[in-house]
N, C-alpha and C positions, 0 to 999 in steps of 0.2 A: 383568283388574277385579275382583279379590278383595282384601278388607284384608291386609296384610302379606303373606305368601306361604302360598297353600295348594299344597303344593309338588309342581309336575309336573314331572317330569323335562326339564333344558334340552338334553333329547337331540334337538334338531330336525334335520331335513334343511336344512341349513343353504341348502345352493345349490338346492333344487328348481327355485325361479323362474325361474332363471337363462335364460342362451341353450342351445342343444343343445349334447349331448354331445360329447367330442372324445375317443378311448380313446385313452390315454397308459399302456399297461403298461410298468411297472420290471422290466427284468432281475436287476436286482439293488438291492437297500432296505439301506442302514446304518442300525444302531438306535443310539441314545446315551441315556444315563441320564437320567431326570426324575421329579423328587419334585413329589407334592403336598400341602402342608400345609394346606389348604385341605380336599381332600378324605381326608386321610390316606392316602398310599400311595406306594410308589416303584415304577418302573417304566420300561419304553423307550418312544422316540415316533422316527418315522425323522427325521433327519437332514436340516435343511433346511424342513420344512412349519412353515407357520406357526398359531401360538398365537393364532384367533379369536376363542377366550370360555377363562372357564376348565376347564380340561379336554377342550379340543376344539382339535382340530388337522387343516388344512386344506391340502391339496397343493398345490393353485394354479399347475397346470402352462401353463393360462393361465386365461381370463377364462370360459373353459365347463367346466371343468373342476370336477365335484362330488363328489371323492373326500375324504372328512371321516372324520377317526378321533376317537371321544369316549371318555374315561375319568373315569369319574363314581364318586359313590357317593351314598346316601340314606337314612335312616333308617327304611328301610320294609322288610317281609318282599319278598322275590322275587315272589311272584305278586302284592302291592299295587302295586309298581314297574310291573310287566308291563303289569298292568291303565291305568297312569297314563300310560303310552306309546303304548296302541292307537290313539290319534287321530293323533300325529304318525307313525306307520306306515299309516295310512289302513287299519286294521285294524278292526272291531266286535267281536271274538272272539279269545282268546288262540290263536297260533300254537301246533302241538305241536313239542315239543322234537327235534330232530334228534339228539342224543346229548349226550355230557359228555365233558370236556376236564380232565384232573388238570395242575395247573399246581404251579408251586413252591410256594406257600403256599393255594391255593384250589381247589377243586373247582369248576369252573365248569358250568354246563348252558347248549346251544348250541342257536340258533334260526336258522336262515337265513328272511327275509323279501324277497319280489320288489315291490317299491311300483311301481306306474303311477299315474302322474295326466298326463291328456290323453297328449302325445305323449311324456311324461317317464317313463323306464324306470330305477330304478336297482335295488341289489341290494345287502340290508342281512345282515352278519354281526354276529349279538348273542351276547350270556355274560350272563349273570348268576353270581354267587357271594354267600352269604351268610357274614356273618365279625361279630363283635364288636357284634351289633345292629343292624345295617344292611346294604345289599346296595350289593354293588360292581358295575359296569357296563362293559362293554367292547361298543361298537359301530363297524362299520365300513361305511362306505357308499362304493359306486361304482359305475360302469360295470356291467353283467351281462360285460362281454368282459374286464372286468379283475378278475372277482371268483375268481378260482382263484388266481390270480398273488399277488394280495396277502392271500389268503386263508392261506396259506403265508409269506409273508415277512413279514407284518406282525400280522395278528390273532394267529395260532395264538402266535407269539413271547413278543407282548404279554400274553397269556393266562398262558405259563409264567414272565413276570417280573414279573407286578404282584404286590407283597406289601404289606399293611397296615401301615402303620407303626405301632413300638408307641409307646403313651403316654409322654412323658419321665416319669421318676421327680421327682415334686416332694417336698423336704421341707417342709412345711406345720405351723404351731404349733397345729393342731390336731386333733381325730380327726375319720376319715373313716367312715362304714360304709354298705354297701350294704343296703337296706331294699326290701320290697315289703308293699303293703296293698290292700285288696279296696274295689270298689266294686261290689257284685252280684257278676256273674260276671265283672268286668273285674278282672286283677291288673295294678296299677301299679308299676312298678320305679323305683327313684331311689335317690339319696345324701342320707344325711342327715350333716350335718356340725355338731360338736359345739365347743364353747369347751372349752380345757382346765382351767379352774378349775373347781371345785367348787360346787355351790349348783345352784338352777332355773335354768335359761337363758329371756329371751324368745327368742319362735323368727319366721322368716317362712317362707312357703309361696310358691316362687317358680310363678308361672302363665303359660304360654308364650302369644306370638302364634297367627295362623290357620296352617294347616298343620302337617303331621305333622312335629313336631322332637323330638329328646331332651332329655334331661334338662340339658345346657348352651345349650340353644335355638341348635342348629347349624341355618343356615339354607338351605345347599344352595347351588347354584350358583358354586360357588365363593366364596363369603364367608367369610373367615378369623374375625373376631370371631364369639366365643362369650361373648353377654350374659351368661346364666345362671351361666358359670362363673367370668367375674370379679365377678360381684356375689355370687354366695356367699361366695368367698375372702373380698373387704373386707369383709363382714357378718361372719361368721365369725371372723375376726382383730380385729374391734370388739367382741366377746363376744355375739353375735346368732346361735343355732342356726338352720339354713337347711336346708328339704328342697326338693329340687328332684328331678323325676321326668320320665319319658319319655312324652310322649304318648300314649293307649291307641290299640294300631295300630302304635306307633312303637319303635324299640330293644328293649328287652327286656319290653313293656307289650305284653298280649293286647288282646282287644278289635278292633273295626271301627272306622277312622279315618273312613271314607269315608262313612259312614250317619249320622253321629252329628253333631249341634247344639251352639251353644253350650250351652245347657242342659246338656245329656250334658255337655261339659267342666265346667262349673261343679259339677255333682256327685261329677265326678273329684276338684275341690278340696276340694270340702268334705270328702270321704272322708280326703284328705290333712290337715284341718284334725283329725277325729276318731282317725286314726293317731298325731298327735302328742299329744292327750289322754292316750293310752297309757302313753306314755313318762314316767320318773319325774323326765330329766334337764331336762322341759320345764314351764316356767311355766305352768300352764294358762288363766289369766287374761293372757297376755303372747303370744298368739297372733297373727298379722298375716298379710296375704296382699300380696303383690306382682306384680301383672298387667301384663306388656307388650301395647300394641296388644289384639288379640281380650282378650287377660286383662284390662286395664282394663274389659271390659263385665261381665265374671267379678265383678270389684270391686267393680263397682256392683250384681252379682246378688247375692252374698253379704253386701255392707255392709248390704245393706235386710234381710235375713233369719235371716244365720247368728249365732246369738245367742253362739257361742263364740269369735265373732272382734273381736279387741279394737282393731283398726287396719288402715287399707288403705292401700296406695300403688298408684299406676296412673302406669306411663308409656308415653306418648302412647296413653292411653284415651278410646274416644268419649263424648260426651256428647250429641250428639245424634243423631236416628234414621238407623240406616243407610242408607237411601237416601242421603240427605244427604249422610253421608261416603261414600259411593260417588261421588258427581256433582261432588263437589269435590275428589277425591283423582283422578279423571280427568282434571279441569281441570288440577290443580296438575301433576301428570306430566307432560302435555303441552307446560305452559308450560316446565317445567323443561328438558324437550329442543329447546323451540325453535318451536314449532309457532304457527302464524299463528293469530291471533284467531278467524278464521272458523274455522279447523279445528277449535277447542278448544270453540267452541259448537256446531257439527256433530257433536261426539262426545257432548257433554253433553246433548243433546237426544236421541239413540242410547241412551246409557246410560238416561236415563230413559224411555224407552219401551220400553226392553226389561224393565225393573223393572217397569214397567205389564202384564207378560203372565207374571210370574212363575208365574202360578196357571194358566196356559193354554199349554201346551206347544205346542200346533199353532201358535196364534200367535206364540209365540218362534221358533219355525225358520221362519214367513214372512216377520218382521222379521231375521232375521239373514241367511234367504235374499236378501232385498232389497237390503241394504246391500252384502253380501258382492257379489251382482253389480253393483250399482253401481261398485262400488271396482275390479271385473275389468275392466270395460268401460271404465275410465279407465286401464290402461295400455298402451304402445306394441302395435302390431298384432303386430311378432312375439313378445311373450310370451303374450299371447292365442291366438295360433296353435298354440304350443307346449301349454298348458292343453287345446285341444281344446274339447268343449263347455264353455261356462262357464256354461250352465246347470246342467247335471249337476255339474261342480265346486263352484260355490255350492250345490246341494242338499247335498254332502257335508260343506262348512265347516255348514253351519248346523246339522245332525244333530248333528255333532261339539259344537256350541256349545250345543245343549239338554242332553244327557248333561254338561256341565260346568257348567252355570246352573241350569238344573231340577232343583235338589237341596234336600233339606229345610234344611240348611245355608243357602244363597242366601237362601231365602225365609222364615228368622226370621231372619237378618242384614239383610236389608232393610228387614224389618218392624218390629225392638225397637228400644224409643225406652228409652237407656239413662237419661237426663235423669229418667223416673218412678222409677226405682227410687234415682237418687241422692239425687230428691227424700225420700227414705226413710233416707237415710243418716246416722245422728247419731256415730257414731264418728268417731276423728280421723282425717282423711284429707290424703295426700298428694298431688299430682299434678302430675308433670311434663310440659312439653311441649319440641319441639322448635322454633324459629322457620324452620328450615328442612325441615321431614318434611314430604314432600308426600303424606304417605299418612292421616295426621291432622292435619289442619290446626288449627293453635294458636289462629289467629282466630276460626275456626268454633268450637271447642271447650272454650275455656277461657272464654269468658265466660258459655257456656250450664251449664259444670259447676259456676260459685260462683253462678249463680242458681240451680239447683235445692240446691244445700249450706245458701244462706241460706234456701228456702222449707221445708227439713227444721227450720230452725232450730240449724243446724250451728255454732257456735261457734268449733271446733278444726279449721281447716281451713287448708293452703297451697299456693297454685297457680304455678308457675314456669314462665317459659318463657325456656329457654337460648338464646341469640341464635345460635350457629353451630351448634346439633345436628339429625342429619337424624333419621329414623325410629329407628336403630339409636342412637341418641346418640353418633355418631362428629362429628368437626369436620367441616364438610363445605363444599364448595362450593357448590353447588347444590341438594342433599337427592337428586336422580334417583336412583333405584333400581339406577340402572346404575354410580353410584360406589360403592356398597355394598362390592363386591368389591377395587375399588380402593385402597381409603382404608386406616389402620393398624388392624390388629384391637385397638383399644381405644377407651374413653369418651373424649366432652371433658372436659377437667378438672374442668368443674363437676360434674358429675353425682354421682360418690361422695361427695365431700364435703356435697351438699347433701340426700342421704339418710342419710348417717350422722348429719349435727348433726339433723336432723328427728327419729330416731330415738331419740338420746341424750336429746331432752327430752322422751321419750314411752313410754320402759320404764326398767327398771332393770336394771341389768348385774353379775351375780353377779361377785363379788371374789375 
């Protein structure tokens, strides 16, 4: 339900709600090489297993087999990733480590978790290892009776084999510099790319969408496109310096992402602007900000008040109050998934009720509980029997839902109306939307943005809607988030020319 992707691991216990477990231990398992470009590693997987999702493999000995192997990575520290995974493991506190394991490339911290939900019992082997500003994770879920066998034949060999891919050496016609800058006690780590020409350069700060992301705006979940790497390369080649950085608490940046709000992230972006002002290579009166998704909210916040900002570019940036963005987002995502209008209307009503309880955790828990219980009672009788006491299960889901939604970030997001800040923004603005964006609806937000900019008396703005673009500005079919990882890791052809053409009219490129 969050704007863009406030990253939670996709390490779901995929078959937890299926029929009863049939134990099918394997005496021998053949492991074959596997490389994940999206998650950045090479490893091994069991031959014959099916890839159910990015980095997720299921054995599927029969319809009842819940054996799942997950190999993924996220731009979080190990402790933060483990905390994010707790609801999926039916835990409220982090488990104690059961030891370590030294693989070929990484040292792993090991955990063993027994998950019981109703009549369902599974054993989970879990390992986390830090490297290159992110955490690699291996998870093996199986029946308790199969645990020892698969621990030896699959889990440990995978830990031995998993090796981060080395970034390809790329010859680029510009300078690349690793930098850090401060926002109070938070250290932001990033990359500054500088055109090779002499003189002072115009510059753009890139601000990511929701979710802890690295400086390339890596999105997790097996989504290969890295929007900020593509943008930084194109802009720097065109003569514009670019500063992109890891979100606080992600990659090599310090700070706590989970407790931060959009205004905290805006302060980080303001610190990036201040840092550029200290660089002799940068033209101080030609510093702009490009924000994607939630970064578009930050474009509104800083566009209205940051005196050192010369222009803003918003990609898929909201222009209406967060509650309305969220309700429309749910409608569009469900429609793209082929849901019935009755189901869409029911979900929209539920989201509206949920937002109304944002300041009352007890009321939120009760709402989620009743909604979940209603859905559980609609399941076939045999699946209800598996879950045991439906009230207890619904209560567990409700408690986890409160932890995910009764946060400072969510409260601020649903109540913040960016149109008020857009109505104070008089510097040049370029806003680009995707007609197939189901997360920030163009028809909802583009007219609101134009009305706000007119109210500000802003006469230098351009609002563009690209007909085939999704929220990541890929050329899409339906625009559904489930497509993101299936599409080429490249922008729709119109995006970069639109940005570059606009910039050439608003900055002076050093020759």
